[in-house]
C-alpha positions in Angstrom: 25.8 79.4 -0.4 24.8 75.8 -1.0 25.7 73.9 -4.2 22.3 74.6 -5.7 22.5 78.3 -5.3 24.5 80.4 -7.7 25.6 83.9 -8.6 26.0 85.9 -11.8 28.7 88.1 -10.2 31.8 87.8 -12.5 34.3 88.3 -9.7 32.8 85.4 -7.7 32.5 83.2 -10.8 36.3 83.7 -11.4 36.9 82.5 -7.9 34.9 79.3 -8.5 31.5 80.2 -7.1 28.6 78.3 -8.7 26.8 80.0 -11.6 23.1 80.5 -11.4 22.5 79.5 -15.0 24.6 76.3 -15.2 28.0 74.7 -14.6 30.8 77.0 -15.7 33.3 75.2 -18.0 35.4 78.1 -19.1 35.7 81.9 -18.8 36.9 83.7 -22.0 38.4 87.2 -21.8 39.0 89.4 -24.8 39.9 92.9 -23.7 36.9 94.3 -21.8 34.7 91.5 -22.9 34.3 88.4 -20.7 32.2 85.5 -21.9 31.2 82.8 -19.4 30.9 79.4 -21.1 28.6 77.1 -19.2 26.5 73.9 -19.4 22.9 74.7 -18.9 20.9 73.1 -16.1 18.5 70.4 -17.2 14.8 71.2 -17.4 11.9 68.9 -16.7 8.7 70.6 -18.0 8.8 74.1 -16.6 11.1 73.2 -13.8 14.9 73.9 -13.9 16.8 71.1 -12.3 19.5 73.3 -10.7 22.7 71.3 -10.0 22.0 68.8 -12.9 24.1 70.0 -15.9 23.2 69.1 -19.4 25.7 68.7 -22.3 24.5 71.9 -23.9 26.9 74.8 -23.9 25.7 78.4 -23.7 27.7 81.7 -23.5 26.8 84.7 -21.3 28.2 88.2 -22.0 29.9 90.6 -19.6 31.4 94.0 -20.5 33.8 95.7 -18.1 32.9 93.0 -15.5 29.1 93.8 -15.8 26.6 91.3 -16.9 24.7 92.5 -20.0 21.9 89.9 -19.8 22.5 88.2 -23.1 23.1 84.5 -23.7 24.1 82.8 -26.9 24.5 79.2 -28.2 28.1 79.8 -29.5 31.2 81.7 -28.7 31.1 83.5 -32.1 27.5 84.7 -31.4 28.5 85.9 -27.9 31.5 87.9 -29.2 29.2 89.6 -31.8 26.7 90.2 -29.0 29.3 91.9 -26.8 30.5 94.2 -29.7 27.0 95.1 -30.7 25.9 95.8 -27.1 29.0 98.0 -26.5 28.3 100.1 -29.5 24.7 100.8 -28.6 22.9 98.0 -30.2 19.7 96.8 -28.7 18.9 93.2 -27.9 18.0 92.5 -31.6 21.2 93.8 -33.2 23.3 90.7 -32.5 20.6 88.6 -34.1 20.6 90.7 -37.2 24.4 90.6 -37.6 24.5 86.8 -36.9 21.7 86.2 -39.4 23.7 88.0 -42.1 26.8 85.8 -41.2 24.7 82.6 -41.0 25.4 82.1 -37.2 22.6 80.6 -35.1 21.5 82.7 -32.0 18.6 80.6 -30.8 19.3 78.8 -27.5 18.4 75.1 -27.7 17.9 74.2 -24.1 17.6 70.5 -23.3 14.4 69.2 -21.6 13.8 65.9 -19.8 10.5 64.1 -20.5 7.8 64.9 -18.0 
């Protein structure tokens, strides 16, 4: 695997393999929830510049070691996302809960000028 390829496999990420969504800065574990904190890759237009990390942190959710396909702009929102997903919530449930609590769930991904 070269430096521009990545994985979303949690076991590999914990061993230092590159992440396909960005540069991993920390892996948080709370019971069965694992949240991968990462700096997103930069984007230029519609092109992702893999290997060029931005200064924007995002948080990806795993439950029981399995990726659930949800990413959030804060650790708070990611924890809510994990709990909502575990208890049968659909993809919108974390957004509703976060909205009630005043927590932003919109990812703000950086883009370079074309």
